[in-house]
C-alpha positions as a Python dict, from the first residue, in 0.01 Angstrom:
ca = {
    (1, 'X'): (0, 0, 0),
    (2, 'X'): (125, 350, -84),
    (3, 'X'): (45, 687, 68),
    (4, 'X'): (-146, 929, -152),
    (5, 'X'): (142, 1179, -140),
    (6, 'X'): (361, 928, -327),
    (7, 'X'): (142, 961, -637),
    (8, 'X'): (153, 1235, -900),
    (9, 'X'): (-180, 1419, -930),
    (10, 'X'): (-403, 1219, -1170),
    (11, 'X'): (-140, 956, -1255),
    (12, 'X'): (-174, 604, -1121),
    (13, 'X'): (196, 534, -1074),
    (14, 'X'): (386, 580, -750),
    (15, 'X'): (691, 805, -793),
    (16, 'X'): (918, 580, -587),
    (17, 'X'): (826, 260, -774),
    (18, 'X'): (845, 438, -1109),
    (19, 'X'): (1194, 571, -1025),
    (20, 'X'): (1308, 217, -937),
    (21, 'X'): (1161, 82, -1260),
    (22, 'X'): (1340, 348, -1467),
    (23, 'X'): (1670, 279, -1288),
    (24, 'X'): (1646, -91, -1373),
    (25, 'X'): (1576, -9, -1738),
    (26, 'X'): (1887, 212, -1757),
    (27, 'X'): (2128, -66, -1656),
    (28, 'X'): (2374, -139, -1939),
    (29, 'X'): (2297, -448, -2140),
    (30, 'X'): (2573, -709, -2126),
    (31, 'X'): (2450, -913, -2422),
    (32, 'X'): (2320, -862, -2775),
    (33, 'X'): (2015, -1049, -2902),
    (34, 'X'): (2102, -1199, -3241),
    (35, 'X'): (1747, -1224, -3374),
    (36, 'X'): (1717, -1522, -3611),
    (37, 'X'): (1911, -1767, -3397),
    (38, 'X'): (1740, -1647, -3080),
    (39, 'X'): (2071, -1642, -2892),
    (40, 'X'): (2229, -1382, -2669),
    (41, 'X'): (2591, -1297, -2741),
    (42, 'X'): (2807, -1147, -2465),
    (43, 'X'): (2944, -799, -2522),
    (44, 'X'): (3317, -763, -2457),
    (45, 'X'): (3444, -421, -2359),
}
C-alpha cells in the first residue's frame, strides 16, 4: 500500500516505484540479441 502523497496528481503510478523501474531499465545491457538464432551474445568491452 502507498500513501497518496507518493502519487503524481491524476497519474496512477507511484513516484518511488516508477523511479526504481526506470533505474532498472537504464542498466547497461551485457549481451546482444542476435534475432534469427534467438541467442544472446556477450558484449566484450
